[in-house]
N, C-alpha and C positions, 0 to 999 in steps of 0.2 A: 744131386750133389750141389751144395751151395757154391755159387761162383763169386769170387772176389776179384775186384780190380784194385790194384795197389798203385798209388801215386807217390813217387819218390823223387827227392831232390839231392840227397846226400850220398853217403857211402854205401848205403844198402844194408846196414846191419839189421834193421827192423824187418826188412823184406826177407833176409836170410832166416831170421828167427821164425817168422810166420811159415815159411816154406818147411823148415825143420819140424815145427809143431804139427803140420799137416802130415809129414812123412812118418812121424811117431804115432799118428792116430789120435792126437790130442785136440785136433781141430778138424771138424767135419766139413771140409771145404776144398776147393781147388783154386789156384791162382789162374784166372782166365786171361788176364792181361796186366802188364805193368806199364804205366805211363811215366816217363822220366822227363824232368824239366831241363836237364843239361846233358849234352852228348859226352862231355868229359867227366861225368860223375862216376863214382864207384858203383852206384846202383846199376849202371849199364853193364859194367863188367860182371857184376853178380848175376844179372839176367842171362848173360852169355854162358857163364859157368853152370848155372842151374837149368839152362835150356828153357827159359821162360819166354813167352811171347811179349814183345815190348814195342812201344812207340816212343819217339822223342818229340815232345811238344812243349816248348818253353819259350822264354823271352828271346833267346838267341836265334832259335829256328823259326819262331813265329812272333815277331815284334808287336804286331797289332793285337792288343789285348782282347778285343771283341771276337776276332777270328780265332785266336788261341783258345779262348773259353768255349767257343762253339765246337771246335775240333775235339777238345777234351771231353766235353759232355756227349758229343756224338759217338766217340770211341767207347765211352762208358756204357751207353745204351746199346751200341752194336755188340758189345761183349756180353750183354744180358746179365749185368752185375746184380747180384742179390745184395751185395754190400760193397761200399767203396772204402778203402783203407788208406788214410793219409799217413805216410811213413816218412816223416821229415820233409813234408811238402811245404814250401815256404810262401806259396802264393794263395791269396784268398780265392777260394773256388765258389762261383755262384751256385746256389743250391736251388734247382727248379722244384716245383711241388712234387714231381714224381720221385725225387731223391730225398725228400724230407725224411729225417730219421733213418737214412740209409747210408750216411757218410760219417765214418768214425775218425776221430783224431786223438792222438796222445800228446799230452803236454807235460813237460818235465818239472812240474811243480804242483802243489795242492791248490788248484783253482778254488776261489777267485783270486788267490794270491799270485802275483807275478805273471799275469796274463795280459794279453792284448798285443797290439801292433808293436813290433820290435822286440818283444819278449820271446826269444827262442834260443835253444842250445845254451851256449856258455853265457849269453846275456842273462838268462834266468838264474843260472847257478851263481854268477857273480853278484846278482842282486840278493840272493839268499845269503851268501857269504858276507856281503856288506851290512846286512841287517842282523848279523850274528845269530841267525835262526839255528836251533838245534834239531829241528824237524823239517824235512822236505818230503818229496815224494813225486808221484805222477798221477795224472788224471786222464782217464779215457772219457771222452764226451762226444756227442754228436756235433758235427760242424754246423755252423749257422752263418747268416750274412755278416756277422762280426767275429773278429778273432777271439777264440777261447771263451765264447759266451753261450754255447749250445748246452742242452741238457746233459748232466753228468750221468754216466753209466757206472763207473767204478773208480775208486781212488785207493792208492796204496801209499802209506807213509813209510819213511825211512828215518832212522836215528842218525844224527850227525854228531861229530865231535868238534870241540872248539878249535882244534888245530887242523881240521880238515881243510885242504886246499880246494880251489874251485874244481880242479881235476878230480879230487877225491869225491866231491859232492856229485859230479857228473857220473863217475863210475858207480857209486851207490844207487843213484836214481835210475841209471840205465839197467842195472841188474834187476831192479823192481819192475821196470818197463817190460823186460823180457818175459816176465810171468804175467803181469797185469793185462797186457794188450791181447794176447791170445785168449785169456779167460774172458775178457770183455767181449771179444768178437764172438766167442761161442755162446755167451749169454744172449747177445742180440740175435744171433741166428736161431737160437732156441726160443726166443720170445720171453726169456726169463729175466727181464729187467723192468724196473719201474721208473718212470720219468717224474721228476718233481712237478707238481701242478703249479 
């Protein structure tokens, strides 16, 4: 069974979706561990509800960045992760050689558009709205030493309307994420993806 370690910072919606897809037999994996960056996050409540093993390792509990990253990577290796899933994780994770092309992230836009430091969540959707774009979407990519620059596994586009609010854009993009992320995870686990050279 493929072992996933999920890193979450927010409400835990992506974590719940992955757990549900596993339960429905659409994702051939098990969640071995969830690492949460904030003790007061919704993700921690989701872990309790779903009875998933979790650790809290974040800026509040571990202010020293070097120690924090060492603990996170140590927990990932100890959990024997086949794949690490960033689910709204807002910190840049150092990727050692042993985890290269084993850490997936989902970004709420069609990279390379609206990516990089500071572009997450509503900041991305606001930028899309400000540009009057009529297409947005999500991108699943491998994490790298730079924000949103790793090789792309899968992209899904969504149609927007001119009168869509930032919240409307967020809702449409998240609906696409719910489908795209589990698909991309399974592709990677099956080795059925091609990286751009």
